[in-house]
C-alpha positions in Angstrom: -0.7 25.0 -15.7 0.0 21.4 -16.6 -1.8 19.6 -19.6 -3.7 16.7 -18.1 -3.9 13.5 -20.1 -7.2 11.8 -20.3 -7.6 8.9 -17.9 -8.3 6.4 -20.9 -4.6 7.0 -22.1 -2.9 6.5 -18.7 -1.6 3.0 -18.2 -1.7 2.0 -14.6 0.8 -0.8 -13.9 -1.5 -2.4 -11.3 -4.2 -2.6 -13.9 -1.7 -4.3 -16.3 -0.6 -6.7 -13.6 -4.4 -7.7 -12.8 -5.0 -8.1 -16.5 -2.1 -10.5 -16.9 -3.1 -12.5 -13.8 -6.6 -12.6 -15.2 -5.3 -14.0 -18.4 -3.2 -16.5 -16.6 -6.2 -17.6 -14.6 -8.1 -18.3 -17.8 -5.2 -20.2 -19.2 -5.0 -22.3 -16.0 -8.7 -23.3 -16.3 -8.2 -24.2 -19.9 -5.1 -26.0 -18.8 -7.1 -28.5 -16.8 -8.5 -29.8 -20.0 -5.1 -29.9 -21.8 -2.6 -30.2 -18.9 0.4 -31.5 -21.0 0.1 -28.7 -23.5 -0.6 -25.8 -21.2 1.8 -26.7 -18.4 4.9 -25.6 -20.4 3.1 -22.4 -21.6 2.2 -21.4 -18.1 5.8 -22.0 -16.9 7.0 -19.8 -19.6 4.5 -17.0 -18.6 5.5 -17.2 -15.0 9.0 -16.9 -15.9 8.3 -14.0 -18.0 6.3 -12.2 -15.4 9.1 -12.8 -12.7 11.5 -11.2 -15.3 9.4 -8.2 -15.9 8.7 -7.7 -12.1 12.4 -7.9 -11.1 13.3 -5.5 -13.9 10.9 -3.0 -12.6 12.1 -3.1 -9.2 15.7 -2.5 -10.3 
């Protein structure tokens, strides 16, 4: 019989992706107040997300 892990400790990638996009959404809302500062940060986050996504597909 397999030893089951508690659900709390299982990391679901879809949940992680939703969490990341939720954080990005909040940053975008903040970015409307400070567009010149947040714009570069958001571009960096999107680039990192693309890197992570493509690395997982390979």
